[in-house]
Every structure is written in structure tokens, then in C-alpha cells.
N, C-alpha and C positions, 0 to 999 in steps of 0.2 A: 327754122328748125321746128319739126313736129314734136310736140311734147306728149308723151304717153306716161302719165303719172299713176294710172290705175290699171289693174288687169282688165283684159277684155272680158266683159260680162256675158257675151254671147257664146258661152261655153257650157257643156254639160255640167250638171251639178256635181257629178262624181269627180270631175277635174278640179273644181273649186275646193271640194272637201279634201282631195289628195294634197293640194297645195297648202292646206291649213295644218297638215301634220308637221310637227317640229322637225327641223333639218337634222338635228343630232340623232333622232330616232331613225331617219333614213340612212344616215351615215353608219349607224350601228348595224342596221339591217344589211347594208352592202358588205360590211366587214365580216359579219357572222356568216353570210352566204358564201363569201370567199373562203373563210376558214373551213367551213364544212366541205366545200369543193376540194380544197387542198388535202384535207384529211382523207376523204374518200379515195382520191387518186393515190396518195402516198401509202396509206395503210391498208386499203382494200384492193385496188386495181394493180398496183405495183407490188405484187406478192413475191415471196422468195421463189415460188415455182416459175413465175414469169421471167425473173432474172436468170434463173438457171437454164430455162428453156432457150432463152435468147443468147446467152453468152457461154453456155456449156461447151460448145464445140470449139470455142476460141480461147477460153481462159480456164485455168485450173480451178477446182472447187474452192480451195482455200482463198484464192485471189478474189473470187466472186463474193465469198463471205466477208472478206475484209472490205471490199467496196461497199457492200450493203451496210456494214457497221458504220463506215464513215458517212454514208448517206443519212442514216438514222441520227447520227451525232449532229448533223447540220440541218435536220428537218425543221427545227424550230424557226430557222431563218425564213422559210416560206410563209409562216404565220406572222412573223414579226414585221415583215415589209408590207403586209396587206393594208393596214390603215394608211400608210404613206402612199401606196399605189393608188388607193381610191381617191385620196386628196389630189395627187398629181394628175390623175386622169381627169377628174372633175375640173381642176384649174386650167389645164391645157385646152380642153374642149370649150370651157367658158370664154377663154381668151380668143379662141378662133371665132366663136359666135359674136362676141362683143365687137370684133373688127367689122363684121358685116353691119351690125347695128350702128356703129359710128358712121359708116358710109351712107347709111339711110337717113342720117340726120334726125334719128328718133332718140328720145331720152328714155332709155331703159337702164335701171341701175344694175351694176355688176353683181351686187349682193343678191338681187332677185334672180338674175341669170344663173349665178352659181348654185343657188338653191334649186332651181328648176333642173339643171343638169344633174345635180346630186340625186334628185328623185328618179330621174330616168336611169342613172347608173345603178341605183338600188334595185329597181325592177328587173333590169337585165341581169344583174348578179344572181337574183333568185331564179330567173328563167334558165340561166346557164347550168343550174344543177340538174336539169332534166336529162341532157345527154350523158352526164356522168352516172346518174342513176340507171339509165338504160344499159350502160356498159357493164354495170354490176351483174346484170342478169344475162349477159352474153358470155360466150366461151372465149375469154382472152387468154391466149397461150404464150404469146411473145409480144415484145414491145411494138413490133410492126403492126400488130392488130389494133393497138391504140392509135397509131399514126394514121391508119386507114379507116378510122371510125367516124370521120367528120362527114357523115352523110348529109348534114344540114348546110354544107358549103358548096360553092361552085367547084372547088377543087375536088371534093368528094364525088360530085356528079360526073366530072370529066375523067377522074382517075389520076393519081399522082404520076403514074408511069407514062401517061399520054401527053403530058405537058412538060415544058422545060423547067428546070429546077428554079430558075430565077423568077418564075411566075407563081411559085407555090405560095408566097406571102400574100400578094393581092387576091389571088383566087380563094385562098383559105379565109381571108378577111371578108370576102363577099359571101356572107351567110345569112341565114334567117335571123339570127340575133342582131346582126348589124342592121338589117332591114327594120326590125322592131325598134332598135335604138334610134334610127333616123326618124321613124314615125313618132316615137316619143318626144324627140327634140322638136319636131314640127308642131305637135299638139301643145307642148310647153311654150314654144315661142308664140303660138297663136293666142295662148292665154295671156301672155305678157305684152304682145304687140300686134300691129296690124299685118295684113298679108304681105305688103311690100317689104317691110322690115324683116319678116320671117323668111322670105325668099332670099334676101341678101345675106342674112345670117347663115342660112343653110348652104349657100354658095361658098361663103367664107369657110365654113366647116369642111365642105367637100374639098376645097383647095388645100387646106391644112392636112386633111387625111391623105390626099394624093401625094403631097410632099413627103409625108411620113412613110408611105409605102415605097416611094422611089428611094428614100434613104435606106430602108431595110433591104430592098433589092440590090442596091449598090454594095452594101455590106456583105450580103450573101454571095454576090459574084466575086467580091474581092477576096473573101476567105475560102471560096470554093475552089 
């Protein structure tokens, strides 16, 4: 068994400094970025005008108002689940990575791996604010404008109408932010382990991601 008890020192200084930041601060950053994102979507982008423009021809005015009132009543739920969502995302990804580490016979602690993933999640959470901010300055008239605003994904490049519905999930997931996320995981793994261990960990992550996409595609086809 190869034992890797210390981080890889042949890394840029900025990477080492980033890993020295307390994990709870990165968790707080990820949650706050998510809270801001949810707020901008719910309170700014999904305005009354957007709802009425979208549903006005199919629903009565009073029914739309009632639906919006109910949505506001439950809007707190979107904020409440964010801390749990960050933890679950970090945990699941850490488990997928540690599977590859185990097969490489390298000794990398789960705590260190969890902290690394949390740091990458925090960075991507902040970056994901960018498309939301861009949308604020665009002319969003109906909900469909939001669905077609994923210019940063493969689905956005191909066009939703040009591909089968069951492919929307994986094509939407293949986006710039996922690319940055994988690059972040690669840099984090190289900080913690050698090249071989990093490769096996990322292969394990890719397999887990593929299974998740297939599950979502199955659900989409089943309810479609």
C-alpha cells in the first residue's frame, strides 16, 4: 500500500493557502452564495410580470395571484434546504472520490478529501452567481426565457428543441461550471495525492456522475 500522509508539496502557493482556510468558512461561503442565488431567482427574475405573461392565456388572474401567494409562503424552504444540500453534495462526491482512492491503495484521509471537495463546491457556488446576474440585465418576459438561458451548457449550444427530451439532463449538466468543478477536483486531488491516485479518483467520480445522469434520465422518461 502506498502511504500518502502529507499533501503534495509541488503545488502553487495559492493552492496551499486556499487549503489553509477553515472548512467552516468555505461551507458558509457556499451556503451564502446559494442563498443569494435563490433570492435573485425568486425575488428578481420570477417577477409577477413574468408569471402573468407566462400563464395569462391559460389561467385566470385570480388563480395566478393565488399561486404566487402560495409560492411566496413556501419560498423559505428554498433557503432552509441549502445547508443540507451543500453537505449532501459534498458527502456524495467525497464518497465517489474515496472509492477511487481505495482502489489505488493510497492512504488519503476522508476528512481531508471532504474538506477539498467542500472548497471546490464553495468556489463553484460563487461562480454560479454569474449567469443569474447576467439574466437580471436581460429582457426576461416569460419562464421559457429562463429555461433557454443556459448559454454555458451543451444543451444551450445545441438548442432544447433540437435534441430529445431525455437528453436534456446530461446535456444541461455538461456545462462550463461542471468543467471548472472537475478541474477543481483535479487540482485538489493532486494537492492530496499523486497522479495515479488522482486519475482513479476522477474515474470513480465520473462513473458516479454517469449513474446519476442515467437515473435522472430514467425518471424523466418514466414521468414523461
